[in-house]
SEFIZA-3560 file (N, C-alpha, C; in Angstrom, 3 decimals):
REM SEFIZA-3560
<numar><xx>0.699</xx><yy>-1.048</yy><zz>-0.433</zz><atom>N</atom></numar>
<numar><xx>-0.117</xx><yy>0.445</yy><zz>-0.275</zz><atom>CA</atom></numar>
<numar><xx>1.016</xx><yy>1.323</yy><zz>-0.139</zz><atom>C</atom></numar>
<numar><xx>1.895</xx><yy>1.061</yy><zz>0.898</zz><atom>N</atom></numar>
<numar><xx>3.270</xx><yy>2.158</yy><zz>0.637</zz><atom>CA</atom></numar>
<numar><xx>3.213</xx><yy>2.586</yy><zz>-0.463</zz><atom>C</atom></numar>
<numar><xx>3.858</xx><yy>1.806</yy><zz>-1.502</zz><atom>N</atom></numar>
<numar><xx>3.941</xx><yy>1.748</yy><zz>-2.502</zz><atom>CA</atom></numar>
<numar><xx>3.291</xx><yy>2.711</yy><zz>-3.675</zz><atom>C</atom></numar>
<numar><xx>2.013</xx><yy>1.975</yy><zz>-3.613</zz><atom>N</atom></numar>
<numar><xx>0.955</xx><yy>2.825</yy><zz>-4.710</zz><atom>CA</atom></numar>
<numar><xx>0.761</xx><yy>4.323</yy><zz>-4.144</zz><atom>C</atom></numar>
<numar><xx>0.126</xx><yy>3.794</yy><zz>-2.908</zz><atom>N</atom></numar>
<numar><xx>0.193</xx><yy>5.617</yy><zz>-2.449</zz><atom>CA</atom></numar>
<numar><xx>1.488</xx><yy>7.022</yy><zz>-2.480</zz><atom>C</atom></numar>
<numar><xx>2.575</xx><yy>6.243</yy><zz>-2.226</zz><atom>N</atom></numar>
<numar><xx>3.570</xx><yy>7.166</yy><zz>-2.506</zz><atom>CA</atom></numar>
<numar><xx>3.997</xx><yy>7.853</yy><zz>-4.252</zz><atom>C</atom></numar>
<numar><xx>3.552</xx><yy>6.421</yy><zz>-4.961</zz><atom>N</atom></numar>
<numar><xx>3.301</xx><yy>6.931</yy><zz>-6.455</zz><atom>CA</atom></numar>
<numar><xx>2.687</xx><yy>7.198</yy><zz>-7.102</zz><atom>C</atom></numar>
<numar><xx>1.229</xx><yy>7.185</yy><zz>-6.149</zz><atom>N</atom></numar>
<numar><xx>0.420</xx><yy>8.489</yy><zz>-6.993</zz><atom>CA</atom></numar>
<numar><xx>0.249</xx><yy>9.607</yy><zz>-6.360</zz><atom>C</atom></numar>
<numar><xx>1.377</xx><yy>9.798</yy><zz>-5.313</zz><atom>N</atom></numar>
<numar><xx>1.432</xx><yy>11.263</yy><zz>-4.677</zz><atom>CA</atom></numar>
<numar><xx>2.641</xx><yy>12.236</yy><zz>-5.106</zz><atom>C</atom></numar>
<numar><xx>3.627</xx><yy>10.991</yy><zz>-5.992</zz><atom>N</atom></numar>
<numar><xx>4.028</xx><yy>11.817</yy><zz>-6.817</zz><atom>CA</atom></numar>
<numar><xx>4.291</xx><yy>11.796</yy><zz>-7.688</zz><atom>C</atom></numar>
<numar><xx>2.743</xx><yy>11.577</yy><zz>-8.533</zz><atom>N</atom></numar>
<numar><xx>2.517</xx><yy>11.570</yy><zz>-9.577</zz><atom>CA</atom></numar>
<numar><xx>1.784</xx><yy>13.126</yy><zz>-9.390</zz><atom>C</atom></numar>
<numar><xx>0.767</xx><yy>12.892</yy><zz>-8.748</zz><atom>N</atom></numar>
<numar><xx>0.264</xx><yy>14.526</yy><zz>-7.637</zz><atom>CA</atom></numar>
<numar><xx>1.021</xx><yy>16.137</yy><zz>-7.615</zz><atom>C</atom></numar>
<numar><xx>2.628</xx><yy>15.551</yy><zz>-6.834</zz><atom>N</atom></numar>
<numar><xx>3.517</xx><yy>16.140</yy><zz>-6.329</zz><atom>CA</atom></numar>
<numar><xx>4.663</xx><yy>16.926</yy><zz>-7.866</zz><atom>C</atom></numar>
<numar><xx>4.012</xx><yy>16.763</yy><zz>-9.274</zz><atom>N</atom></numar>
<numar><xx>4.445</xx><yy>17.234</yy><zz>-9.958</zz><atom>CA</atom></numar>
<numar><xx>4.401</xx><yy>18.680</yy><zz>-10.148</zz><atom>C</atom></numar>
<numar><xx>2.976</xx><yy>18.803</yy><zz>-9.991</zz><atom>N</atom></numar>
<numar><xx>2.469</xx><yy>20.220</yy><zz>-10.128</zz><atom>CA</atom></numar>
<numar><xx>3.112</xx><yy>20.798</yy><zz>-9.110</zz><atom>C</atom></numar>
<numar><xx>3.126</xx><yy>20.761</yy><zz>-8.556</zz><atom>N</atom></numar>
<numar><xx>4.001</xx><yy>21.427</yy><zz>-7.240</zz><atom>CA</atom></numar>
<numar><xx>4.972</xx><yy>21.866</yy><zz>-7.428</zz><atom>C</atom></numar>
<numar><xx>5.818</xx><yy>20.878</yy><zz>-7.556</zz><atom>N</atom></numar>
<numar><xx>7.484</xx><yy>21.044</yy><zz>-7.768</zz><atom>CA</atom></numar>
<numar><xx>7.805</xx><yy>21.861</yy><zz>-8.835</zz><atom>C</atom></numar>
<numar><xx>6.429</xx><yy>21.570</yy><zz>-10.358</zz><atom>N</atom></numar>
<numar><xx>7.331</xx><yy>22.057</yy><zz>-11.595</zz><atom>CA</atom></numar>
<numar><xx>6.556</xx><yy>24.181</yy><zz>-11.232</zz><atom>C</atom></numar>
<numar><xx>5.584</xx><yy>24.356</yy><zz>-10.145</zz><atom>N</atom></numar>
<numar><xx>5.048</xx><yy>25.937</yy><zz>-9.986</zz><atom>CA</atom></numar>
<numar><xx>6.321</xx><yy>25.966</yy><zz>-9.059</zz><atom>C</atom></numar>
<numar><xx>6.422</xx><yy>25.674</yy><zz>-8.244</zz><atom>N</atom></numar>
<numar><xx>7.235</xx><yy>25.740</yy><zz>-7.090</zz><atom>CA</atom></numar>
<numar><xx>9.240</xx><yy>26.225</yy><zz>-8.040</zz><atom>C</atom></numar>
<numar><xx>9.476</xx><yy>25.334</yy><zz>-8.749</zz><atom>N</atom></numar>
<numar><xx>10.615</xx><yy>26.048</yy><zz>-9.610</zz><atom>CA</atom></numar>
<numar><xx>11.002</xx><yy>26.839</yy><zz>-10.540</zz><atom>C</atom></numar>
<numar><xx>9.354</xx><yy>26.680</yy><zz>-11.203</zz><atom>N</atom></numar>
<numar><xx>9.458</xx><yy>28.299</yy><zz>-11.843</zz><atom>CA</atom></numar>
<numar><xx>9.594</xx><yy>29.612</yy><zz>-11.014</zz><atom>C</atom></numar>
<numar><xx>8.621</xx><yy>29.386</yy><zz>-9.669</zz><atom>N</atom></numar>
<numar><xx>9.070</xx><yy>30.115</yy><zz>-9.131</zz><atom>CA</atom></numar>
<numar><xx>10.469</xx><yy>30.710</yy><zz>-8.441</zz><atom>C</atom></numar>
<numar><xx>11.148</xx><yy>29.800</yy><zz>-7.615</zz><atom>N</atom></numar>
<numar><xx>12.586</xx><yy>30.137</yy><zz>-7.748</zz><atom>CA</atom></numar>
<numar><xx>13.220</xx><yy>30.403</yy><zz>-8.729</zz><atom>C</atom></numar>
<numar><xx>12.585</xx><yy>29.884</yy><zz>-9.969</zz><atom>N</atom></numar>
<numar><xx>14.180</xx><yy>30.288</yy><zz>-10.672</zz><atom>CA</atom></numar>
<numar><xx>13.050</xx><yy>31.716</yy><zz>-11.287</zz><atom>C</atom></numar>
<numar><xx>12.926</xx><yy>32.146</yy><zz>-11.371</zz><atom>N</atom></numar>
<numar><xx>11.657</xx><yy>33.867</yy><zz>-11.434</zz><atom>CA</atom></numar>
<numar><xx>12.248</xx><yy>34.883</yy><zz>-10.238</zz><atom>C</atom></numar>
<numar><xx>12.785</xx><yy>34.185</yy><zz>-9.244</zz><atom>N</atom></numar>
<numar><xx>13.085</xx><yy>35.639</yy><zz>-7.985</zz><atom>CA</atom></numar>
<numar><xx>13.887</xx><yy>36.339</yy><zz>-8.538</zz><atom>C</atom></numar>
<numar><xx>15.014</xx><yy>35.878</yy><zz>-9.397</zz><atom>N</atom></numar>
<numar><xx>15.765</xx><yy>36.991</yy><zz>-9.760</zz><atom>CA</atom></numar>
<numar><xx>15.896</xx><yy>37.562</yy><zz>-10.704</zz><atom>C</atom></numar>
<numar><xx>14.793</xx><yy>37.383</yy><zz>-11.988</zz><atom>N</atom></numar>
<numar><xx>14.422</xx><yy>38.162</yy><zz>-13.270</zz><atom>CA</atom></numar>
<numar><xx>13.174</xx><yy>39.319</yy><zz>-12.465</zz><atom>C</atom></numar>
<numar><xx>12.491</xx><yy>38.806</yy><zz>-11.579</zz><atom>N</atom></numar>
<numar><xx>11.863</xx><yy>40.511</yy><zz>-11.483</zz><atom>CA</atom></numar>
<numar><xx>11.643</xx><yy>40.969</yy><zz>-10.454</zz><atom>C</atom></numar>
<numar><xx>12.663</xx><yy>41.031</yy><zz>-9.975</zz><atom>N</atom></numar>
<numar><xx>13.822</xx><yy>41.621</yy><zz>-9.164</zz><atom>CA</atom></numar>
<numar><xx>12.661</xx><yy>42.116</yy><zz>-7.628</zz><atom>C</atom></numar>
<numar><xx>12.497</xx><yy>41.074</yy><zz>-7.273</zz><atom>N</atom></numar>
<numar><xx>11.862</xx><yy>40.747</yy><zz>-5.656</zz><atom>CA</atom></numar>
<numar><xx>10.598</xx><yy>39.122</yy><zz>-5.689</zz><atom>C</atom></numar>
<numar><xx>10.162</xx><yy>39.247</yy><zz>-5.029</zz><atom>N</atom></numar>
<numar><xx>9.005</xx><yy>38.317</yy><zz>-4.929</zz><atom>CA</atom></numar>
<numar><xx>7.917</xx><yy>38.511</yy><zz>-5.031</zz><atom>C</atom></numar>
<numar><xx>7.744</xx><yy>37.885</yy><zz>-6.400</zz><atom>N</atom></numar>
<numar><xx>6.094</xx><yy>38.358</yy><zz>-7.160</zz><atom>CA</atom></numar>
<numar><xx>4.850</xx><yy>37.977</yy><zz>-6.311</zz><atom>C</atom></numar>
<numar><xx>4.005</xx><yy>38.892</yy><zz>-6.222</zz><atom>N</atom></numar>
<numar><xx>3.000</xx><yy>38.340</yy><zz>-4.436</zz><atom>CA</atom></numar>
<numar><xx>2.081</xx><yy>37.614</yy><zz>-5.134</zz><atom>C</atom></numar>
<numar><xx>1.423</xx><yy>37.521</yy><zz>-6.203</zz><atom>N</atom></numar>
<numar><xx>0.638</xx><yy>36.368</yy><zz>-6.932</zz><atom>CA</atom></numar>
<numar><xx>1.652</xx><yy>35.309</yy><zz>-7.470</zz><atom>C</atom></numar>
<numar><xx>2.092</xx><yy>34.813</yy><zz>-7.847</zz><atom>N</atom></numar>
<numar><xx>3.049</xx><yy>33.910</yy><zz>-7.834</zz><atom>CA</atom></numar>
<numar><xx>2.944</xx><yy>33.193</yy><zz>-5.890</zz><atom>C</atom></numar>
<numar><xx>3.594</xx><yy>33.950</yy><zz>-4.719</zz><atom>N</atom></numar>
<numar><xx>3.454</xx><yy>33.890</yy><zz>-3.765</zz><atom>CA</atom></numar>
<numar><xx>2.159</xx><yy>33.203</yy><zz>-3.214</zz><atom>C</atom></numar>
<numar><xx>1.368</xx><yy>33.347</yy><zz>-3.838</zz><atom>N</atom></numar>
<numar><xx>0.011</xx><yy>33.189</yy><zz>-3.276</zz><atom>CA</atom></numar>
<numar><xx>-0.823</xx><yy>31.959</yy><zz>-3.193</zz><atom>C</atom></numar>
<numar><xx>0.175</xx><yy>31.802</yy><zz>-4.511</zz><atom>N</atom></numar>
<numar><xx>-0.866</xx><yy>29.783</yy><zz>-5.384</zz><atom>CA</atom></numar>
<numar><xx>0.562</xx><yy>29.697</yy><zz>-4.718</zz><atom>C</atom></numar>
<numar><xx>2.022</xx><yy>29.493</yy><zz>-5.259</zz><atom>N</atom></numar>
<numar><xx>2.428</xx><yy>28.199</yy><zz>-4.608</zz><atom>CA</atom></numar>
<numar><xx>3.039</xx><yy>27.775</yy><zz>-2.795</zz><atom>C</atom></numar>
<numar><xx>2.791</xx><yy>28.671</yy><zz>-2.024</zz><atom>N</atom></numar>
<numar><xx>3.610</xx><yy>28.575</yy><zz>-1.456</zz><atom>CA</atom></numar>
<numar><xx>1.744</xx><yy>27.467</yy><zz>-0.606</zz><atom>C</atom></numar>
<numar><xx>0.711</xx><yy>27.942</yy><zz>-0.265</zz><atom>N</atom></numar>
<numar><xx>-0.290</xx><yy>27.120</yy><zz>-0.448</zz><atom>CA</atom></numar>
<numar><xx>-0.308</xx><yy>25.946</yy><zz>-1.002</zz><atom>C</atom></numar>
<numar><xx>-0.045</xx><yy>26.011</yy><zz>-2.219</zz><atom>N</atom></numar>
<numar><xx>-0.324</xx><yy>24.732</yy><zz>-3.011</zz><atom>CA</atom></numar>
<numar><xx>0.811</xx><yy>23.825</yy><zz>-2.133</zz><atom>C</atom></numar>
<numar><xx>2.035</xx><yy>24.048</yy><zz>-2.376</zz><atom>N</atom></numar>
<numar><xx>3.371</xx><yy>23.116</yy><zz>-1.825</zz><atom>CA</atom></numar>
<numar><xx>2.896</xx><yy>22.766</yy><zz>-0.676</zz><atom>C</atom></numar>
<numar><xx>2.254</xx><yy>23.774</yy><zz>0.900</zz><atom>N</atom></numar>
<numar><xx>2.614</xx><yy>23.286</yy><zz>1.661</zz><atom>CA</atom></numar>
<numar><xx>1.283</xx><yy>22.552</yy><zz>2.015</zz><atom>C</atom></numar>
<numar><xx>0.215</xx><yy>22.126</yy><zz>1.124</zz><atom>N</atom></numar>
<numar><xx>-1.127</xx><yy>21.952</yy><zz>1.357</zz><atom>CA</atom></numar>
<numar><xx>-0.352</xx><yy>20.097</yy><zz>0.808</zz><atom>C</atom></numar>
<numar><xx>0.363</xx><yy>20.057</yy><zz>-0.244</zz><atom>N</atom></numar>
<numar><xx>0.776</xx><yy>19.020</yy><zz>-0.353</zz><atom>CA</atom></numar>
<numar><xx>1.640</xx><yy>18.067</yy><zz>0.618</zz><atom>C</atom></numar>
<numar><xx>2.301</xx><yy>19.131</yy><zz>1.145</zz><atom>N</atom></numar>
<numar><xx>3.490</xx><yy>18.536</yy><zz>1.774</zz><atom>CA</atom></numar>
<numar><xx>2.900</xx><yy>18.033</yy><zz>3.074</zz><atom>C</atom></numar>
<numar><xx>1.391</xx><yy>18.517</yy><zz>3.883</zz><atom>N</atom></numar>
<numar><xx>0.475</xx><yy>18.411</yy><zz>4.230</zz><atom>CA</atom></numar>
<numar><xx>-0.413</xx><yy>16.913</yy><zz>4.386</zz><atom>C</atom></numar>
<numar><xx>-0.701</xx><yy>16.974</yy><zz>3.177</zz><atom>N</atom></numar>
<numar><xx>-1.282</xx><yy>15.764</yy><zz>2.465</zz><atom>CA</atom></numar>
<numar><xx>-0.510</xx><yy>14.730</yy><zz>2.624</zz><atom>C</atom></numar>
<numar><xx>0.701</xx><yy>14.886</yy><zz>2.060</zz><atom>N</atom></numar>
<numar><xx>1.672</xx><yy>13.846</yy><zz>2.012</zz><atom>CA</atom></numar>
<numar><xx>2.042</xx><yy>13.308</yy><zz>3.107</zz><atom>C</atom></numar>
<numar><xx>2.194</xx><yy>14.269</yy><zz>4.520</zz><atom>N</atom></numar>
<numar><xx>2.669</xx><yy>13.580</yy><zz>6.099</zz><atom>CA</atom></numar>
<numar><xx>1.441</xx><yy>12.827</yy><zz>6.202</zz><atom>C</atom></numar>
<numar><xx>0.285</xx><yy>13.629</yy><zz>6.276</zz><atom>N</atom></numar>
<numar><xx>-0.963</xx><yy>12.219</yy><zz>6.667</zz><atom>CA</atom></numar>
<numar><xx>-0.773</xx><yy>11.487</yy><zz>6.417</zz><atom>C</atom></numar>
<numar><xx>-0.790</xx><yy>11.462</yy><zz>5.177</zz><atom>N</atom></numar>
<numar><xx>-0.867</xx><yy>9.655</yy><zz>4.028</zz><atom>CA</atom></numar>
<numar><xx>0.089</xx><yy>9.303</yy><zz>4.738</zz><atom>C</atom></numar>
<numar><xx>1.110</xx><yy>9.716</yy><zz>4.520</zz><atom>N</atom></numar>
<numar><xx>2.300</xx><yy>8.401</yy><zz>5.250</zz><atom>CA</atom></numar>
<numar><xx>2.255</xx><yy>8.771</yy><zz>6.618</zz><atom>C</atom></numar>
<numar><xx>1.844</xx><yy>9.119</yy><zz>7.516</zz><atom>N</atom></numar>
<numar><xx>1.972</xx><yy>8.546</yy><zz>8.719</zz><atom>CA</atom></numar>
<numar><xx>0.432</xx><yy>7.942</yy><zz>8.927</zz><atom>C</atom></numar>
<numar><xx>-0.354</xx><yy>7.826</yy><zz>8.670</zz><atom>N</atom></numar>
<numar><xx>-0.865</xx><yy>6.995</yy><zz>8.380</zz><atom>CA</atom></numar>
<numar><xx>-0.937</xx><yy>5.224</yy><zz>7.603</zz><atom>C</atom></numar>
<numar><xx>-0.217</xx><yy>5.530</yy><zz>6.972</zz><atom>N</atom></numar>
<numar><xx>0.205</xx><yy>4.186</yy><zz>6.194</zz><atom>CA</atom></numar>
<numar><xx>1.381</xx><yy>3.556</yy><zz>7.183</zz><atom>C</atom></numar>
<numar><xx>2.364</xx><yy>4.295</yy><zz>8.034</zz><atom>N</atom></numar>
<numar><xx>2.863</xx><yy>3.893</yy><zz>9.253</zz><atom>CA</atom></numar>
<numar><xx>2.110</xx><yy>2.675</yy><zz>9.651</zz><atom>C</atom></numar>
<numar><xx>1.601</xx><yy>3.811</yy><zz>10.785</zz><atom>N</atom></numar>
<numar><xx>0.464</xx><yy>2.994</yy><zz>11.771</zz><atom>CA</atom></numar>
<numar><xx>0.235</xx><yy>1.389</yy><zz>10.589</zz><atom>C</atom></numar>
<numar><xx>-0.171</xx><yy>1.473</yy><zz>9.803</zz><atom>N</atom></numar>
<numar><xx>-0.209</xx><yy>-0.013</yy><zz>9.337</zz><atom>CA</atom></numar>
<numar><xx>1.028</xx><yy>-0.785</yy><zz>9.062</zz><atom>C</atom></numar>
<numar><xx>2.149</xx><yy>-0.196</yy><zz>8.530</zz><atom>N</atom></numar>
<numar><xx>2.963</xx><yy>-1.100</yy><zz>8.368</zz><atom>CA</atom></numar>
<numar><xx>3.537</xx><yy>-2.116</yy><zz>9.706</zz><atom>C</atom></numar>
<numar><xx>4.320</xx><yy>-3.030</yy><zz>9.028</zz><atom>N</atom></numar>
<numar><xx>4.321</xx><yy>-4.199</yy><zz>10.553</zz><atom>CA</atom></numar>
<numar><xx>5.724</xx><yy>-3.432</yy><zz>11.268</zz><atom>C</atom></numar>
<numar><xx>5.890</xx><yy>-3.869</yy><zz>11.865</zz><atom>N</atom></numar>
<numar><xx>6.976</xx><yy>-2.944</yy><zz>13.193</zz><atom>CA</atom></numar>
<numar><xx>8.396</xx><yy>-3.471</yy><zz>12.623</zz><atom>C</atom></numar>
<numar><xx>8.483</xx><yy>-4.102</yy><zz>11.727</zz><atom>N</atom></numar>
<numar><xx>9.990</xx><yy>-4.972</yy><zz>10.662</zz><atom>CA</atom></numar>
<numar><xx>10.219</xx><yy>-3.271</yy><zz>10.084</zz><atom>C</atom></numar>
<numar><xx>9.129</xx><yy>-3.443</yy><zz>9.431</zz><atom>N</atom></numar>
<numar><xx>9.127</xx><yy>-2.898</yy><zz>8.637</zz><atom>CA</atom></numar>
<numar><xx>9.032</xx><yy>-1.314</yy><zz>8.533</zz><atom>C</atom></numar>
<numar><xx>8.269</xx><yy>-0.820</yy><zz>9.989</zz><atom>N</atom></numar>
<numar><xx>8.248</xx><yy>0.571</yy><zz>9.829</zz><atom>CA</atom></numar>
<numar><xx>9.330</xx><yy>1.058</yy><zz>9.903</zz><atom>C</atom></numar>
<numar><xx>10.463</xx><yy>0.841</yy><zz>10.353</zz><atom>N</atom></numar>
<numar><xx>11.846</xx><yy>1.556</yy><zz>10.475</zz><atom>CA</atom></numar>
<numar><xx>12.390</xx><yy>2.497</yy><zz>8.976</zz><atom>C</atom></numar>
<numar><xx>11.758</xx><yy>1.321</yy><zz>7.909</zz><atom>N</atom></numar>
<numar><xx>12.266</xx><yy>2.095</yy><zz>6.788</zz><atom>CA</atom></numar>
<numar><xx>11.489</xx><yy>2.906</yy><zz>5.668</zz><atom>C</atom></numar>
<numar><xx>10.173</xx><yy>2.791</yy><zz>6.933</zz><atom>N</atom></numar>
<numar><xx>9.032</xx><yy>3.518</yy><zz>5.734</zz><atom>CA</atom></numar>
<numar><xx>8.891</xx><yy>4.776</yy><zz>5.456</zz><atom>C</atom></numar>
<numar><xx>9.358</xx><yy>5.973</yy><zz>6.267</zz><atom>N</atom></numar>
<numar><xx>9.640</xx><yy>7.451</yy><zz>5.591</zz><atom>CA</atom></numar>
<numar><xx>10.893</xx><yy>7.541</yy><zz>4.757</zz><atom>C</atom></numar>
<numar><xx>11.825</xx><yy>6.572</yy><zz>4.483</zz><atom>N</atom></numar>
<numar><xx>12.752</xx><yy>6.656</yy><zz>3.405</zz><atom>CA</atom></numar>
<numar><xx>12.668</xx><yy>5.954</yy><zz>2.103</zz><atom>C</atom></numar>
<numar><xx>11.979</xx><yy>4.934</yy><zz>2.314</zz><atom>N</atom></numar>
<numar><xx>10.899</xx><yy>4.485</yy><zz>0.752</zz><atom>CA</atom></numar>
<numar><xx>9.412</xx><yy>5.215</yy><zz>0.627</zz><atom>C</atom></numar>
<numar><xx>9.307</xx><yy>6.140</yy><zz>1.548</zz><atom>N</atom></numar>
<numar><xx>8.398</xx><yy>7.055</yy><zz>0.765</zz><atom>CA</atom></numar>
<numar><xx>8.504</xx><yy>8.297</yy><zz>0.575</zz><atom>C</atom></numar>
<numar><xx>9.554</xx><yy>9.463</yy><zz>0.996</zz><atom>N</atom></numar>
<numar><xx>10.413</xx><yy>9.561</yy><zz>0.132</zz><atom>CA</atom></numar>
<numar><xx>10.714</xx><yy>9.427</yy><zz>-1.177</zz><atom>C</atom></numar>
<numar><xx>12.070</xx><yy>8.115</yy><zz>-1.362</zz><atom>N</atom></numar>
<numar><xx>12.238</xx><yy>7.502</yy><zz>-2.660</zz><atom>CA</atom></numar>
<numar><xx>10.729</xx><yy>7.332</yy><zz>-3.610</zz><atom>C</atom></numar>
<numar><xx>9.967</xx><yy>7.018</yy><zz>-2.923</zz><atom>N</atom></numar>
<numar><xx>8.398</xx><yy>6.293</yy><zz>-4.029</zz><atom>CA</atom></numar>
<numar><xx>8.435</xx><yy>7.715</yy><zz>-4.256</zz><atom>C</atom></numar>
<numar><xx>7.609</xx><yy>8.970</yy><zz>-3.797</zz><atom>N</atom></numar>
<numar><xx>7.315</xx><yy>10.551</yy><zz>-3.965</zz><atom>CA</atom></numar>
<numar><xx>7.932</xx><yy>10.670</yy><zz>-4.773</zz><atom>C</atom></numar>
<numar><xx>9.582</xx><yy>11.043</yy><zz>-4.549</zz><atom>N</atom></numar>
<numar><xx>9.850</xx><yy>11.517</yy><zz>-5.287</zz><atom>CA</atom></numar>
<numar><xx>10.494</xx><yy>10.345</yy><zz>-6.982</zz><atom>C</atom></numar>
<numar><xx>10.092</xx><yy>9.724</yy><zz>-7.251</zz><atom>N</atom></numar>
<numar><xx>10.509</xx><yy>8.771</yy><zz>-8.084</zz><atom>CA</atom></numar>
<numar><xx>9.824</xx><yy>9.295</yy><zz>-9.582</zz><atom>C</atom></numar>
<numar><xx>8.654</xx><yy>9.752</yy><zz>-9.294</zz><atom>N</atom></numar>
<numar><xx>8.085</xx><yy>10.199</yy><zz>-10.964</zz><atom>CA</atom></numar>
<numar><xx>9.043</xx><yy>11.677</yy><zz>-10.958</zz><atom>C</atom></numar>
<numar><xx>9.659</xx><yy>12.509</yy><zz>-10.255</zz><atom>N</atom></numar>
<numar><xx>10.266</xx><yy>13.952</yy><zz>-10.763</zz><atom>CA</atom></numar>
<numar><xx>11.248</xx><yy>13.525</yy><zz>-11.463</zz><atom>C</atom></numar>
<numar><xx>12.299</xx><yy>12.287</yy><zz>-10.742</zz><atom>N</atom></numar>
<numar><xx>13.508</xx><yy>12.360</yy><zz>-11.159</zz><atom>CA</atom></numar>
<numar><xx>13.559</xx><yy>11.462</yy><zz>-12.322</zz><atom>C</atom></numar>
<numar><xx>12.193</xx><yy>10.864</yy><zz>-12.603</zz><atom>N</atom></numar>
<numar><xx>12.477</xx><yy>9.586</yy><zz>-13.597</zz><atom>CA</atom></numar>
<numar><xx>12.419</xx><yy>11.294</yy><zz>-15.054</zz><atom>C</atom></numar>
<numar><xx>11.928</xx><yy>12.264</yy><zz>-14.868</zz><atom>N</atom></numar>
<numar><xx>11.459</xx><yy>13.014</yy><zz>-16.029</zz><atom>CA</atom></numar>
<numar><xx>12.957</xx><yy>13.956</yy><zz>-16.714</zz><atom>C</atom></numar>
<numar><xx>13.773</xx><yy>14.260</yy><zz>-15.959</zz><atom>N</atom></numar>
<numar><xx>14.920</xx><yy>14.457</yy><zz>-16.516</zz><atom>CA</atom></numar>
<numar><xx>16.035</xx><yy>12.985</yy><zz>-17.030</zz><atom>C</atom></numar>
<numar><xx>15.934</xx><yy>11.946</yy><zz>-16.395</zz><atom>N</atom></numar>
<numar><xx>16.436</xx><yy>10.624</yy><zz>-16.617</zz><atom>CA</atom></numar>
<numar><xx>16.063</xx><yy>10.457</yy><zz>-17.987</zz><atom>C</atom></numar>
<numar><xx>14.806</xx><yy>10.445</yy><zz>-18.535</zz><atom>N</atom></numar>
<numar><xx>13.956</xx><yy>9.798</yy><zz>-19.802</zz><atom>CA</atom></numar>
<numar><xx>13.825</xx><yy>11.249</yy><zz>-20.611</zz><atom>C</atom></numar>
<numar><xx>14.379</xx><yy>12.571</yy><zz>-20.231</zz><atom>N</atom></numar>
<numar><xx>14.973</xx><yy>13.490</yy><zz>-21.091</zz><atom>CA</atom></numar>
<numar><xx>16.261</xx><yy>12.545</yy><zz>-22.346</zz><atom>C</atom></numar>
<numar><xx>17.237</xx><yy>12.900</yy><zz>-20.678</zz><atom>N</atom></numar>
<numar><xx>18.489</xx><yy>11.922</yy><zz>-21.479</zz><atom>CA</atom></numar>
<numar><xx>18.577</xx><yy>11.389</yy><zz>-21.635</zz><atom>C</atom></numar>
<numar><xx>17.833</xx><yy>10.284</yy><zz>-21.739</zz><atom>N</atom></numar>
<numar><xx>18.235</xx><yy>8.817</yy><zz>-22.026</zz><atom>CA</atom></numar>
<numar><xx>17.331</xx><yy>9.231</yy><zz>-24.071</zz><atom>C</atom></numar>
<numar><xx>16.344</xx><yy>9.716</yy><zz>-24.126</zz><atom>N</atom></numar>
<numar><xx>15.334</xx><yy>10.154</yy><zz>-25.429</zz><atom>CA</atom></numar>
<numar><xx>16.655</xx><yy>11.015</yy><zz>-26.344</zz><atom>C</atom></numar>
<numar><xx>17.180</xx><yy>11.547</yy><zz>-25.565</zz><atom>N</atom></numar>
<numar><xx>18.574</xx><yy>13.216</yy><zz>-25.974</zz><atom>CA</atom></numar>
<numar><xx>17.410</xx><yy>13.928</yy><zz>-26.593</zz><atom>C</atom></numar>
<numar><xx>16.307</xx><yy>14.750</yy><zz>-25.828</zz><atom>N</atom></numar>
<numar><xx>16.190</xx><yy>15.412</yy><zz>-25.694</zz><atom>CA</atom></numar>
<numar><xx>16.441</xx><yy>16.857</yy><zz>-25.050</zz><atom>C</atom></numar>
<numar><xx>17.540</xx><yy>16.249</yy><zz>-24.388</zz><atom>N</atom></numar>
<numar><xx>18.239</xx><yy>17.506</yy><zz>-23.365</zz><atom>CA</atom></numar>
<numar><xx>19.238</xx><yy>18.169</yy><zz>-24.102</zz><atom>C</atom></numar>
//
């Protein structure tokens, strides 16, 4: 259950990650912090982080004690897998 839930969260998390990366890359170009972007990106990123934490806290309680120690590291790895696979896919396809 942990694998499926965190892979799904990773796919959902692509959107906040993309917006956060655009926001950070445009900070220097905008000459300051653009308020409109801040009002969208910060609540979306915090909301996704809260959703991820609550889902994984519930899943950790369902995990057997022998595997519970590795739950958080596995959750981080599985959630970041869709995001990390995009540059690898671009590198393999030659579009980088």
